[in-house]
Legacy VTK file of the C-alpha trace (Angstrom):
# vtk DataFile Version 3.0
C-alpha trace
ASCII
DATASET POLYDATA
POINTS 197 float
100.142 102.916 101.718
99.439 106.898 102.199
102.941 107.455 101.811
103.755 106.661 98.345
100.707 109.129 97.435
101.611 111.390 99.876
104.895 112.215 98.352
103.787 112.249 94.526
101.404 114.893 95.694
104.045 116.486 97.830
106.748 116.656 95.217
104.651 117.087 92.237
101.718 119.488 92.774
99.100 119.035 90.288
99.550 115.419 89.779
96.420 113.995 89.377
95.087 115.912 86.410
97.782 113.754 84.955
97.428 110.445 86.728
93.805 110.576 87.030
92.516 107.703 84.656
95.896 107.045 83.265
97.652 103.346 83.690
100.566 103.093 86.173
103.208 100.487 86.103
104.689 98.713 89.204
107.949 96.962 89.129
108.753 94.119 91.299
106.034 92.066 93.737
107.851 92.274 97.548
106.369 94.082 100.278
106.378 97.359 98.788
104.806 96.359 96.043
101.608 96.128 97.608
100.943 99.604 99.303
102.516 100.659 96.018
99.180 99.213 94.413
96.895 100.332 96.530
97.625 104.289 97.053
98.366 104.517 93.029
94.581 103.304 92.803
93.193 104.799 96.147
94.933 107.872 96.094
96.297 108.446 92.611
92.868 107.607 90.647
94.919 105.178 87.902
92.493 103.038 86.096
95.136 100.443 85.387
98.613 99.178 87.171
100.612 97.311 85.143
103.028 94.989 86.888
106.301 92.901 86.170
108.423 90.650 87.909
110.493 87.459 87.347
108.069 85.395 88.650
104.514 85.313 87.160
103.193 83.331 89.960
103.748 85.908 93.004
102.043 88.792 90.170
99.331 86.560 89.886
99.093 86.280 93.605
98.694 89.836 93.955
96.255 90.142 91.708
93.833 88.003 93.589
94.471 89.162 96.922
93.503 92.686 95.605
90.220 90.940 93.958
89.371 89.070 97.106
89.319 92.521 98.744
87.507 94.200 96.135
89.829 96.545 95.013
88.197 97.182 91.141
90.323 98.551 88.630
92.424 96.457 86.234
96.005 94.799 87.347
97.706 93.679 84.278
100.906 91.231 84.791
102.975 92.123 82.048
105.124 88.875 80.491
107.061 90.544 78.072
108.826 93.680 76.489
106.308 92.541 73.358
103.253 92.978 75.533
104.663 96.520 76.807
104.935 97.838 73.450
100.910 97.420 72.982
99.608 99.119 75.870
99.131 102.292 77.101
102.184 103.788 78.598
101.710 104.780 82.474
101.832 108.331 83.791
103.274 107.068 87.110
106.197 104.675 87.550
106.959 103.048 91.105
110.185 100.488 91.681
110.084 98.327 94.511
113.077 96.204 93.882
116.762 96.036 94.824
119.393 97.785 92.757
120.496 94.274 91.714
121.910 93.771 88.099
119.843 90.952 86.596
121.695 87.121 87.021
119.990 85.327 84.250
120.223 85.964 80.522
116.349 85.561 80.318
115.551 88.364 82.392
112.841 91.028 80.745
112.195 93.284 84.169
114.389 95.586 82.768
113.461 95.060 79.182
109.770 95.620 79.626
110.806 98.800 81.862
112.629 100.356 79.300
109.746 100.216 76.907
107.814 102.071 79.108
110.245 104.378 80.002
110.700 105.653 76.302
107.344 106.540 75.774
107.140 110.219 74.055
104.995 111.460 77.254
106.813 111.392 80.404
105.493 111.492 83.784
106.825 110.807 87.754
108.582 107.926 89.124
108.798 106.929 92.733
112.443 104.967 92.618
111.883 103.271 96.534
114.838 101.474 96.524
118.084 103.365 98.259
120.549 100.431 99.104
123.836 100.814 98.253
123.116 104.172 97.092
120.433 106.456 96.035
121.792 106.927 92.565
120.478 103.337 91.353
120.609 102.038 87.764
116.770 102.499 87.573
116.848 105.583 89.315
119.501 106.820 86.886
118.049 105.219 83.699
114.671 107.229 84.493
116.246 110.312 84.917
118.065 110.065 81.554
115.391 108.954 80.158
113.461 112.394 81.297
111.049 111.582 83.571
110.286 113.219 87.154
112.279 111.358 89.562
112.250 110.640 93.311
114.629 109.376 95.339
113.820 106.289 97.556
114.988 108.448 100.634
111.775 110.170 100.235
109.902 107.283 101.683
112.486 107.317 104.620
111.974 110.895 105.128
108.238 110.892 105.359
108.223 107.554 107.388
109.910 109.598 110.043
108.101 112.693 109.242
104.659 110.734 110.247
105.889 108.934 113.192
107.005 112.485 114.397
103.470 113.680 113.880
102.262 110.741 115.950
104.548 110.541 118.588
104.935 114.786 119.460
101.403 116.133 118.004
102.759 118.599 115.768
101.558 119.494 112.665
103.699 118.655 109.610
104.195 122.316 108.919
106.139 122.889 112.035
108.735 119.799 111.334
111.672 120.640 109.181
111.304 117.908 106.186
114.087 119.958 104.868
116.687 119.424 107.580
115.945 115.820 107.303
116.242 115.244 103.856
119.924 116.739 104.362
120.455 114.819 107.091
119.651 111.757 105.439
121.203 112.730 102.075
124.621 113.337 104.327
124.346 109.916 105.836
123.802 108.030 102.724
126.356 110.108 101.145
129.264 109.050 103.299
128.121 105.662 103.787
128.281 105.370 99.968
131.602 106.771 99.739
132.796 104.005 102.522
131.602 101.307 100.243
133.986 102.542 97.131
136.859 102.406 99.577
LINES 1 198
197 0 1 2 3 4 5 6 7 8 9 10 11 12 13 14 15 16 17 18 19 20 21 22 23 24 25 26 27 28 29 30 31 32 33 34 35 36 37 38 39 40 41 42 43 44 45 46 47 48 49 50 51 52 53 54 55 56 57 58 59 60 61 62 63 64 65 66 67 68 69 70 71 72 73 74 75 76 77 78 79 80 81 82 83 84 85 86 87 88 89 90 91 92 93 94 95 96 97 98 99 100 101 102 103 104 105 106 107 108 109 110 111 112 113 114 115 116 117 118 119 120 121 122 123 124 125 126 127 128 129 130 131 132 133 134 135 136 137 138 139 140 141 142 143 144 145 146 147 148 149 150 151 152 153 154 155 156 157 158 159 160 161 162 163 164 165 166 167 168 169 170 171 172 173 174 175 176 177 178 179 180 181 182 183 184 185 186 187 188 189 190 191 192 193 194 195 196
């Protein structure tokens, strides 16, 4: 849970000045969604989290589970692009869905996301997906639209850093995160190149 906020805070010093009391947007309702929602509220100070997924019932279940544990604030399911257009645009966006093109003509997730991305004020995006390559459609689109975007590999790298700190009891300052980032990037680029063969 802490990873989402730690990654944003480490990469964008001063981000809390922009995120506190502002809305956020989480795409997807799977396993990575819940820690993203919790981190955005607990450590990023957002006042509303808009959520989108094909199956509304799954988002409704997530909203109910957060209400049950006493998380205050506003969780909103966004059912359409028209509804997204009347909401205050998010400052923080977390993508938690695999990089798979829509299979159905009625797919609204990308339409709704596009409405938020076209807002005048650009914020910060953490694209948690990085398979089969970090340059997902969502990552590329956010970058193209002028948002500050972090690769999903940052999550994997910082999970490793957190484990290293726990196992070795060394401080983060004693770990070479840039070296880990280069190694992970190299492996992913190699795998992506092999997939294209």
